[in-house]
N, C-alpha and C positions, 0 to 999 in steps of 0.2 A: 237727866235725861237716858232713856233708853237707847240701847244700839239696835238699829234697826239691819239686820243681817239675814242672808236667805236662810228657810228653814232647815234645809239639807246641810248646813254645816255647823260645826262645832267649834268648842275654842280648846288650845291646846292645853293639857292641865298642867303644862311647866311653866308656859308662855302665855298667858291667858289672856292677852291683848290678840293673839294671833288666829282669824279663825283657818277653821280646815275642813276639810273632807277626806283626810286619812286618818286610817283606823290601825291599830296593832294588828296585825293577823293573830296571836293569841291571847291576847287577854280586852282587844275592841276598844281601847281606850284612844281618844281622839290624841293625834300627835302632829306635830306641824314638821316641816322638811328640815330644819337644824335639829329636831328629836328623833329624826327616823333612823334606824338601821337598814338598811335596804340591803337585803340575801335573794339567793335563788329561791328559798320558800316564801318570799314575801315581805311586806315592812312590820317592824317591831319597834317598839318603845326603847329595848333596849336587852342588852346581853342574857338576862335571866328569862326573857319571854323566849329570846330566840332559843337558848338550851333547853327550855322545856317543848318549845316545837319538836325539836330534835327529838330529845327522849320519847315523847308520845309519838313519833315518828317511827321509830326505833321498836317503840312496844308493838303498833299496829304491825309490823312487818312480822315482828316475832309470832304474833297472834295469828299471822295469815299464813306462814310457813307451819305452826302448831297443828291447824287445821287441814294443809295440804298432807299432813303426815299422820293425823287421826283419818283421816278420809277412806283408805283401805280398810283399817279395823272395823270403822263405824257400818262399811257395807258389809264386809265379813259377818259381825254381829246381827245384821238386818236378815241375812240369808240363812245363818243359824236358826234365825227366830223363825221363821215362816218353814224351814225343815222340821222342826222341833213342832210346830204346831198339825202340820202334815201328817208326820209320824204319830201324833196323839192321836188325831183323827182314825186314824189305819187302825191303831190298837184299840179303839173304841168299838170300831166293826169286826174286827176278830174276837174283841170279848163276846160282843153281840152274838156272833156265829156260834159260841160254844154256851151259852145259856140254855137252861133246862128250858124246854118247849112249852111250859106252861108259862113261865118270865116273857118270853119271846110273845104269847100270846096276850098279855097283860101291856106290855110294851106296844105290840101293834096296836092293840086298842085303844090305849092312852095318848099317843103321839097320831094316829089316823095316818092321812095322806103325808104328813112332814117326814115320819120314819121312812116311810116307804120312798118318798122321793131322796133323802138323803142315802138310804142303803142301796139304791138302783144305781145312784152316781159310782157304786165301787162294781158293779157288777159288767 
């Protein structure tokens, strides 16, 4: 004869005759009250899962600290990248100013209004 139990309940893996709705915070195995290790981080099926959770939380904290340390250099790299792009555009403009007249005419005809709008931004 099959047991009739509420669908939300599971059975403890150690004590299979005990229905439970409690699960280990680390591995999500169903655990009964007798098997439960209750801590400030939650309910665990044993010390192994609790220690894994502590190590995991420690790694997350280290990653957050590393991300905070890298925030300054990341912003600096971004600003340096934009400065180099602007410097490159200014360099192109000055190269254009020093081109022979024949080349300027060809470039101006080739790019028509686009080149005019680009160079007018620097005037």
